[in-house]
C-alpha positions in Angstrom: -17.1 -2.5 -4.6 -14.2 -3.9 -2.3 -11.0 -1.9 -1.6 -7.7 -3.4 -1.5 -4.6 -1.8 0.0 -1.1 -2.2 -1.8 2.5 -1.1 -0.4 3.9 0.1 -3.5 7.4 1.0 -4.3 8.9 3.2 -7.2 12.5 3.7 -8.3 13.5 7.0 -7.0 15.7 7.2 -10.7 13.0 5.7 -13.3 10.4 6.1 -11.7 9.1 2.9 -12.6 6.7 0.8 -10.3 9.3 -1.9 -9.1 7.7 -3.1 -6.0 3.9 -4.2 -5.0 3.0 -5.9 -2.0 -0.4 -6.6 -1.2 -1.8 -5.5 2.3 -3.6 -8.6 4.5 -7.6 -6.9 5.2 -6.6 -7.9 8.8 -3.5 -5.4 8.7 -5.3 -2.3 6.8 -6.7 -0.3 9.7 -3.0 -0.2 11.4 -1.5 0.5 7.6 -3.9 3.4 7.1 -3.3 4.6 10.5 0.6 4.7 10.1 -0.1 6.5 6.9 -2.1 9.0 8.3 -5.6 8.3 6.6 -8.1 9.2 8.9 -10.9 6.3 9.4 -13.6 7.8 7.9 -11.7 8.9 4.9 -13.1 7.0 1.7 -11.1 8.6 -0.5 -9.1 6.8 -3.6 -5.8 8.4 -3.5 -2.4 7.4 -3.1 -1.0 8.0 0.1 2.8 9.2 0.3 5.0 7.4 2.7 8.2 8.6 4.4 10.9 5.9 4.9 9.7 5.4 9.1 6.4 4.9 7.7 7.1 2.2 4.5 9.2 0.4 7.2 6.4 0.3 9.9 3.7 -0.9 7.2 6.6 -3.7 6.2 6.6 -4.6 9.6 3.3 -4.8 10.1 2.9 -7.3 7.2 6.4 -8.8 7.9 8.0 -8.3 4.4 11.1 -6.3 3.9 11.4 -3.2 2.0 14.4 -0.8 0.9 13.4 2.5 1.7 16.8 4.2 0.5 16.3 3.0 -2.7 12.4 3.2 -3.9 9.9 5.8 -2.7 7.0 3.9 -1.1 3.2 4.7 -1.5 -0.3 3.0 0.2 -2.6 2.6 -2.9 -5.9 1.7 -2.6 -7.3 -0.4 -5.6 -10.7 -1.7 -6.1 -10.4 -5.5 -6.3 -12.2 -7.1 -9.5 -15.3 -9.1 -8.9 -14.5 -13.1 -9.3 -16.3 -14.1 -12.7 -17.6 -17.4 -13.7 -16.8 -18.8 -16.7 -19.9 -20.5 -18.4 
């Protein structure tokens, strides 16, 4: 099972997911650290981020975020295996 992480933003008024940014594998450890996730924590829980955490994670992956408009979470996903079709 391969776990990938995304920085996900939800509109504060509608609660709709409007932002989804992949965290490159080389930055996952830093993003988890910023989010306060322990190295040995293997849970699949979404981690709510405050404005500064969201900005810091966005900074390490060089992507802009609007931390005033959206609520951000660091979310783990199970990456689907690649399929070969016959």
